[in-house]
C-alpha positions in Angstrom: 12.6 -6.8 -8.3 8.9 -5.9 -8.7 6.7 -3.3 -10.3 5.4 -0.8 -7.7 3.1 2.1 -7.5 4.9 4.5 -5.2 2.9 7.3 -3.5 4.6 10.2 -1.7 2.5 12.0 0.9 1.8 15.7 0.6 4.2 16.8 -2.1 3.6 19.9 -4.2 1.3 21.3 -1.6 2.0 23.6 1.3 5.5 24.5 0.1 6.8 21.0 -0.2 7.9 21.3 -3.9 9.1 18.2 -5.6 9.5 18.3 -9.4 8.6 15.0 -10.9 11.7 15.0 -13.1 13.7 15.1 -9.9 11.7 12.3 -8.4 12.3 10.2 -11.4 16.0 11.0 -11.2 16.2 10.1 -7.5 14.4 6.8 -8.1 16.7 5.9 -10.9 19.8 6.7 -8.8 18.4 4.3 -6.1 18.3 1.5 -8.7 14.7 1.7 -9.9 14.0 1.0 -13.6 11.1 1.6 -15.9 10.6 4.8 -14.0 7.7 7.2 -14.8 5.4 9.6 -12.9 1.8 10.5 -13.3 0.6 14.1 -12.5 2.6 16.3 -10.2 1.3 14.9 -6.9 4.0 12.3 -6.0 2.9 9.3 -8.0 5.8 7.2 -9.2 5.6 4.0 -11.1 8.8 1.8 -11.3 10.4 -1.5 -10.9 12.2 -1.4 -7.6 15.4 -3.3 -6.8 15.4 -5.6 -3.8 13.0 -5.3 -0.9 10.2 -2.7 -1.6 10.2 -1.4 2.0 14.0 -0.7 1.8 13.5 1.2 -1.5 10.7 3.2 0.1 12.8 4.2 3.1 15.8 5.1 0.8 13.5 7.3 -1.3 12.2 9.1 1.8 15.8 9.7 2.9 16.9 10.9 -0.5 14.0 13.3 -0.9 14.6 14.7 2.6 18.4 15.1 2.0 17.8 16.9 -1.3 14.7 19.0 -0.6 14.9 19.4 3.2 11.5 18.0 4.2 10.4 14.5 5.2 7.5 12.8 3.4 6.3 9.3 3.8 6.7 6.9 0.8 4.0 4.3 0.6 4.2 1.7 -2.2 1.9 -1.2 -3.3 1.9 -3.6 -6.3 -0.6 -2.8 -9.0 -2.4 -6.0 -8.0 -2.7 -4.8 -4.4 -4.2 -1.5 -5.5 -6.5 -3.2 -8.0 -7.9 -5.4 -5.2 -8.4 -2.4 -2.9 -10.1 -0.5 -5.7 -12.4 -3.5 -6.4 -13.2 -3.6 -2.7 -14.3 0.0 -2.5 -17.4 -0.3 -0.3 -19.4 2.8 -1.3 -21.5 3.6 -4.3 -19.5 4.5 -7.4 -22.4 5.5 -9.6 -21.2 8.7 -11.4 -24.4 10.5 -10.5 -24.4 9.6 -6.8 -20.8 9.1 -5.8 -18.8 11.2 -8.3 -15.5 9.2 -8.6 -13.4 12.4 -8.0 -15.0 12.5 -4.5 -14.2 8.9 -3.8 -10.7 8.0 -2.5 -8.4 5.3 -1.3 -6.3 6.6 1.6 -3.3 4.2 1.4 -1.8 3.8 4.9 1.8 3.2 5.8 0.6 0.2 7.9 -2.7 -1.3 9.1 -4.0 0.5 12.2 -4.5 -1.6 15.3 -7.7 -3.6 15.3 -9.1 -1.4 18.1 -8.4 1.8 16.2 -9.9 0.4 13.0 -13.0 -0.8 14.8 -13.5 2.5 16.5 -13.0 4.4 13.3 -15.5 2.3 11.5 -18.1 3.2 14.0 -17.8 7.0 13.6 -20.6 8.9 11.8 -19.0 11.4 9.5 -22.2 13.0 8.3 -22.3 13.5 4.6 -18.9 11.9 4.3 -18.4 8.1 4.5 -15.3 6.3 5.7 -14.3 2.8 6.4 -10.9 1.2 7.1 -9.9 -2.4 6.1 -6.3 -3.5 6.5 -4.0 -0.8 5.3 -6.6 1.1 3.3 -9.0 3.7 4.4 -11.9 4.0 2.0 -13.3 7.6 1.8 -16.2 9.2 0.0 -16.6 13.0 0.5 -20.3 14.0 0.1 -19.4 17.6 -0.9 -15.8 17.1 -1.9 -12.5 16.8 0.1 -11.9 20.5 0.2 -14.8 21.2 2.5 -14.8 18.1 4.6 -13.8 17.8 8.3 -12.5 14.3 7.5 -9.0 15.6 7.0 -5.7 13.8 6.8 -5.0 15.0 10.4 -8.2 13.5 11.6 -7.3 10.2 9.9 -3.9 10.1 11.5 -5.4 11.0 14.9 -8.1 8.3 14.7 -6.1 5.6 13.1 -2.7 6.2 14.5 -0.9 5.8 11.2 0.0 8.2 8.4 -1.2 7.7 4.8 -1.9 9.4 1.5 -5.1 9.6 -0.5 -5.7 9.4 -4.2 -9.1 9.6 -5.9 -10.5 6.5 -7.6 -9.8 7.9 -11.1 -6.1 8.4 -10.2 -5.8 5.0 -8.7 -7.3 3.4 -11.8 -5.0 5.3 -14.1 -1.9 4.3 -12.0 -2.9 0.7 -12.1 -3.3 1.0 -15.9 0.0 2.7 -16.3 1.8 0.1 -14.1 0.4 -2.9 -15.9 
């Protein structure tokens, strides 16, 4: 059993409603302990029973059965996310980078080396992006809402699904999980 930060992709947007109380209940029914959520965007912190990947797949299935839609579940240890946060390659100066415009896009798996290398060569204009392992590092020059660097573009370019959280949210999740 290990402490995990569990991220669900694209909940409480676009009609995919998932009350956090229900998410906590489902996780508990799957054997998770010390269960909590942070903001209503699919952030779960818990100690999972057994193999984390098995818990993630079981949670995906339980959410789909209960709510009628599939969403990827991606979990990492607090230490893994802390290392990814520390490795953020772009400026984090509040005046220049605005942390709310800076994101970790946590991927379900690392893209192929060829896909990662090709992605890292793309010029995204005012936006900056780089992938390393199973994390895509993003900085939106004018904010995520106006960017052409969308989740669909990331999936198409990298070949793997993921979910993004801004650096402030990632830091708070690490704090809450520790």
